N, C-alpha and C positions, 0 to 999 in steps of 0.2 A: 545510940546509933552505932552498929558496927562497923568496923574499918574495912574499907575495900582495897583491892590491890591498886597500885598507882598502873594507869594505863597511859603512856606517853603518845600513842597513837591518838587517840580520841583528843589528847589536850592539844596536839598540833593541828590536827582537821579543825577543830573549835577555833582556834587562834587564826587560823588562814581563812576559813568561811568568815568570821567575824570581821577581818581586815577586809575581805573583799565586800562584804555588806555595806561597811562604812565607807568604801571609795565608791561605791556604787550609789549610796546614798548622798553622797557629796556632788558626785559629778548629776546627779539629779536636780538638785539644788542649784544647779549653776556654779557650783564653786570652783571646779576643775574640769578640764576636758580629758578625761581618761578613755583611751579608745579599748575596745572590744579586745583588739589582739594582745592588749597588757593582762586584762583581767583573767581571759580564760586560759593562758599558760600558765598564770600565778596559781589559780585553782588548781589545776592539773598537777604541778610540780609539788604544790603543797600537801594534795590527797597521796602522791607517791611518795612523798617524805614520811607523810604518817603512816602509811601502810608499810615501810621499812622500818620505822620504830616500833610499830606493833609487831610485826614478825620479831624482831631483837627481843622484846621484852617478853614475848611467847617464849623465845628459845632459852630465856635466862630464867624464866619461872618454873619450866619444864626442867631444866637442870638442879634447882633447887629443890622442886618436891621429890626427885628423884633422890638426893642426898638423904633428905628428910626420911625417905620411906627405907634408906640401908639398900639402895639400889646403884648405888656409888660405881664408878669405873673401876674394874678390877687391872690390876697390873700384871705384865708377864706375857706367855704366850696363851693363847686360845681366849681372846677377849671376843672373839665371835665378829670381828669386822675387819 
């Protein structure tokens, strides 16, 4: 099996949705009374955090790929930005 890149955004999204599903199932069985206004913001915040983590991981991977390709940031004047 080939190794794949670590994707923290997908990990966070999976954990948040798994927790929300378990809480929903516990509520459906009558174990807890969890109002909808707790689960909906939890899912929204978790998916937002997952998007932020995925974006940050993308930026880091892009930097590593540039370094491996020899396109590192040059020092001195004329860097182009």
